[in-house]
C-alpha positions in Angstrom: 154.8 61.9 107.0 156.8 62.2 103.8 155.1 62.8 100.5 155.8 62.8 96.7 154.5 64.8 93.8 151.6 63.9 91.5 152.0 61.1 89.0 152.2 63.1 85.8 155.7 64.3 86.5 158.8 62.2 85.5 162.4 62.3 86.6 163.2 64.2 83.4 160.6 66.9 84.4 162.3 67.5 87.7 165.8 67.4 86.1 164.6 70.1 83.6 163.2 72.2 86.4 166.5 72.0 88.4 168.5 73.0 85.2 166.2 76.0 84.6 166.5 77.0 88.2 170.3 76.9 88.1 170.3 78.9 84.9 168.0 81.5 86.5 170.2 81.7 89.5 173.3 82.4 87.3 171.4 85.0 85.3 170.4 86.7 88.6 174.1 86.9 89.6 173.7 84.2 92.4 176.3 81.6 93.2 173.5 79.1 93.7 170.2 78.2 95.3 169.6 76.6 98.7 166.2 75.0 98.8 164.7 74.0 102.2 161.7 71.8 102.7 158.5 73.3 101.3 156.9 74.0 97.9 160.1 74.8 96.1 161.7 71.5 97.2 158.6 69.5 96.1 158.6 71.3 92.8 162.3 70.6 92.1 162.5 67.1 93.4 159.1 65.6 94.1 160.2 65.0 97.7 158.4 66.4 100.8 160.3 65.6 104.1 158.5 65.2 107.4 157.1 68.6 108.2 157.9 68.3 111.9 161.7 67.6 111.5 164.2 70.1 112.8 167.1 68.3 111.1 168.7 70.1 108.1 167.4 69.1 104.7 168.7 71.3 101.9 168.8 71.1 98.1 172.0 72.7 96.8 171.8 73.9 93.2 175.1 75.5 92.0 175.4 76.4 88.3 177.9 74.1 86.6 177.8 71.5 89.4 175.7 68.4 90.0 172.8 69.1 92.3 173.0 67.7 95.8 170.4 67.0 98.4 171.7 67.2 102.0 169.5 65.0 104.1 169.5 63.3 107.5 170.6 59.7 107.2 167.4 58.4 108.8 165.3 60.1 106.1 167.6 59.2 103.2 165.8 56.0 102.2 162.5 57.9 101.7 164.3 60.7 99.9 165.9 58.2 97.5 162.4 57.0 96.5 161.2 60.4 95.3 160.4 60.5 91.6 162.7 63.4 91.0 165.8 61.8 92.6 167.5 60.4 89.4 170.3 62.8 88.5 170.4 64.2 92.1 173.1 63.2 94.5 172.3 62.4 98.1 174.7 63.5 100.9 173.4 62.2 104.1 174.5 63.1 107.6 174.0 61.3 110.9 173.0 62.7 114.3 176.0 64.0 116.2 177.8 65.1 113.0 177.8 68.7 111.7 175.5 69.0 108.7 176.6 72.6 108.1 180.2 71.7 107.5 179.0 69.1 105.0 176.9 71.8 103.3 179.6 74.4 103.4 181.9 72.2 101.4 179.5 72.5 98.5 179.4 76.3 98.5 181.5 79.2 97.3 182.8 80.6 100.6 182.2 84.2 99.3 179.1 83.6 97.2 175.7 85.1 97.3 172.9 82.5 97.4 169.2 82.5 97.0 167.5 80.6 99.9 164.0 79.5 100.5 161.8 82.0 102.3 160.7 79.3 104.7 164.2 78.1 105.6 164.6 77.8 109.4 166.6 80.7 110.9 168.7 78.4 112.9 169.9 76.7 109.7 170.6 79.9 107.9 172.5 81.3 110.9 174.6 78.1 111.2 175.5 78.4 107.5 176.5 82.0 108.0 178.7 81.0 110.9 180.3 78.2 108.9 180.8 80.5 105.9 181.0 84.1 107.2 181.9 85.4 103.7 178.6 84.3 102.2 175.4 86.4 101.8 171.8 85.4 101.1 168.7 86.6 99.4 165.2 85.2 99.7 164.0 83.2 96.7 160.9 85.4 96.4 163.0 88.5 96.0 165.8 86.9 93.9 163.7 84.6 91.6 160.0 85.6 92.0 159.0 83.9 88.8 160.8 80.6 89.5 157.5 78.6 89.5 155.3 81.1 87.8 155.1 79.6 84.2 153.3 76.2 84.3 153.8 73.4 81.8 151.0 71.5 80.2 150.8 68.8 82.9 150.7 71.5 85.6 147.9 73.4 83.8 145.9 70.2 83.6 146.3 69.7 87.4 145.3 73.3 88.1 142.3 72.9 85.8 141.2 69.7 87.6 141.5 71.5 91.0 139.5 74.4 89.6 136.8 72.0 88.4 136.7 70.3 91.8 136.2 73.8 93.5 133.4 74.5 91.0 131.7 71.2 91.8 132.0 72.2 95.5 130.2 75.5 94.8 127.4 73.8 92.8 126.7 71.5 95.8 127.0 74.2 98.5 124.5 76.4 96.8 121.9 73.7 97.3 122.4 73.7 101.1 120.2 76.0 103.3 122.2 78.9 104.6 119.6 80.8 106.7 119.5 79.9 110.4 122.9 78.0 110.3 126.2 79.2 111.7 129.0 80.3 109.4 131.2 77.5 110.9 128.6 74.9 109.8 128.7 76.2 106.2 132.5 76.3 106.3 132.6 72.6 107.5 130.3 71.8 104.5 132.8 73.5 102.1 135.7 71.5 103.6 133.8 68.3 103.3 132.9 68.9 99.7 136.4 69.9 98.7 137.6 66.6 100.0 134.7 64.8 98.4 135.8 66.2 95.1 139.4 65.1 95.4 141.2 67.7 97.5 143.8 66.2 99.9 144.4 69.6 101.6 141.9 72.3 102.5 143.6 75.6 103.0 140.7 78.0 103.7 136.9 78.0 103.8 135.8 81.6 104.3 132.1 82.1 105.0 131.5 85.8 105.7 127.9 86.7 106.2 126.2 90.1 106.5 128.5 92.7 108.0 131.3 90.0 108.3 131.5 90.1 104.5 133.1 93.5 104.7 136.3 91.8 106.1 138.0 90.1 103.1 139.8 87.6 105.4 137.1 87.1 107.9 137.7 84.2 110.3 134.7 81.9 110.3 132.8 82.2 113.5 129.5 81.3 115.1 127.4 84.1 113.7 124.0 82.8 112.6 123.4 83.5 108.9 120.2 85.5 108.5 117.7 85.9 105.8 118.7 89.1 103.9 122.4 88.4 104.3 124.9 88.6 101.5 127.4 85.8 102.1 131.0 85.8 100.7 132.3 82.2 100.0 136.1 81.9 99.4 137.5 78.4 99.5 140.4 76.3 98.1 143.2 74.0 98.8 145.3 71.3 97.0 144.2 68.5 94.8 147.0 66.2 93.5 149.5 68.8 94.7 148.1 71.8 92.8 145.8 74.6 94.1 142.3 75.8 93.8 140.9 79.1 95.0 137.5 80.6 94.0 135.1 83.1 95.5 131.4 83.6 94.9 129.0 85.7 96.8 125.4 84.4 97.4 122.4 86.1 98.9 119.9 84.5 101.4 116.6 85.5 100.0 115.9 88.4 97.7 118.6 91.1 97.6 118.0 94.9 97.9 118.5 97.0 94.8 121.8 98.3 96.2 123.1 94.8 97.0 122.3 93.7 93.4 123.9 96.8 92.0 127.1 96.2 94.0 127.2 92.6 93.0 126.8 93.5 89.3 129.6 96.1 89.6 132.0 93.5 91.0 131.0 91.1 88.3 131.8 93.8 85.7 135.1 94.5 87.3 136.0 90.9 87.4 135.2 90.6 83.7 137.3 93.7 82.9 140.3 92.2 84.8 139.9 88.9 82.9 139.7 90.7 79.6 142.9 92.5 80.3 144.8 89.2 80.4 147.1 88.6 77.4 150.8 88.0 76.9 153.1 90.9 77.3 150.7 92.9 79.5 152.1 94.0 82.8 150.6 92.4 85.9 149.5 95.8 87.2 147.3 96.3 84.1 145.0 93.5 85.3 144.7 95.3 88.6 144.1 98.6 86.9 141.4 97.3 84.6 139.4 95.8 87.4 139.9 98.7 89.8 138.9 101.3 87.2 135.4 99.8 86.9 134.9 100.0 90.7 136.4 103.5 91.0 134.3 104.9 88.2 131.2 103.7 90.0 132.2 105.6 93.2 133.3 102.6 95.2 137.1 102.8 94.8 137.8 103.3 98.5 136.0 100.0 99.2 138.2 97.8 97.0 141.0 97.3 99.6 143.2 94.5 98.3 145.2 93.5 95.2 143.3 92.1 92.3 145.1 88.7 92.2 147.9 86.3 93.2 149.6 83.4 91.5 148.7 79.8 92.2 150.4 76.5 91.7 151.9 74.1 94.2 150.7 76.7 96.8 147.5 78.6 96.8 149.3 82.0 97.0 152.5 82.7 95.2 153.9 85.1 92.6 153.0 86.8 90.3 150.7 89.4 91.9 148.2 91.5 90.1 148.9 94.7 91.9 149.9 98.3 91.1 153.6 98.6 90.6 154.1 95.0 89.4 155.6 95.5 85.9 156.3 91.8 85.3 154.8 91.0 81.9 152.4 88.2 81.6 153.7 85.0 79.9 151.6 82.1 78.6 151.4 79.4 81.3 151.1 81.9 84.2 148.2 81.2 86.5 146.6 83.6 88.9 143.4 84.8 90.5 141.3 87.7 89.3 139.3 88.6 92.4 138.1 92.2 92.8 135.7 93.0 95.6 133.8 95.8 97.3 133.6 95.9 101.1 131.1 98.2 102.8 132.0 98.4 106.6 129.3 97.3 108.9 127.0 96.3 106.0 128.2 93.6 103.5 130.8 92.7 101.0 131.1 91.1 97.6 133.9 89.2 95.9 134.0 87.2 92.7 137.2 85.2 92.0 138.3 82.9 89.2 141.7 81.4 88.5 142.9 82.5 85.1 145.8 81.1 82.9 147.5 83.2 80.3 147.2 81.7 76.8 149.0 82.6 73.5 146.3 85.2 72.6 144.6 86.0 75.9 143.4 84.2 79.0 141.4 81.2 80.0 139.3 80.8 83.1 139.8 77.7 85.2 136.6 78.3 87.1 133.3 78.3 85.3 130.4 78.5 87.8 128.0 81.4 87.3 129.2 84.8 88.2 125.6 86.1 88.4 124.1 86.6 91.8 122.9 83.2 93.3 119.9 83.3 95.6 120.0 80.6 98.4 117.6 79.6 101.1 
């Protein structure tokens, strides 16, 4: 099924994005960008081709030239309806014809191009065969910040997605956990996300007891027991923009150590959030959160980066990780989600989406970060 982008965006919004992308390509020394179906294409055109198609669809952005969408003829009518199509030429091709020859005619035969990470290998190889003098770089490597800075309408959509995830947590905390399977609680999370407006659920992690020590635990049939710490991590897309939040609850009264570790993670999450301000390198957010945990003697149990960007996907640049020197810019949105994972025992993670403002940061999640006791 084809899809379009959310209503707040206009043809001019998409035209402006394409112009910025073409300028960024030129500044990066690229001859242009080749954008395959996926989040980049939706962001640049508002058009989402059928996910199951193997036929070549490719947006060609070359600085100084009019942008062109190469599209199968049978899908051209739907593409033409996309809100971002004004100002974008369609070049369709029919089955039995060579779409790579049509695309090659638009490209510098010796140019270096940025290409979507999710482009099919058979399409890239066919282009290389048609233009053996060309070379390619993934968009993530060549233009990692392409979608990183959000405009006001995007920020409003992300805030609405965050509010829907918050509403989901407020409801799930009312549901009994003890005696139920993780898979049942995960199904509740998915139902609630959809109830509060999500069209797509990307993940519903419910990691109880020792499973909480695995940050990406796959939900299973373990029965949640009284005395368990339970990590909840859930999110997806609402109106085309992502949510992602984590809270850790406890079934019944926690032990002193469990409460101490939870408080430690909460302090680390607060430190990461307080580090957010324009001009600060991404790695400083990671360092701020990690220092709190390390100083308490749990550094070896914080085993992942502090955060990841979010937008039209739930994981994208920028990344809050050591070595990432990209400065924060107002409009960037990303998670701040430190955790402590004690193998064989329990884990704790607390996660908010944060956006960079002119003078600091603003959380897009606002449920309590204190320990929540559930039945």
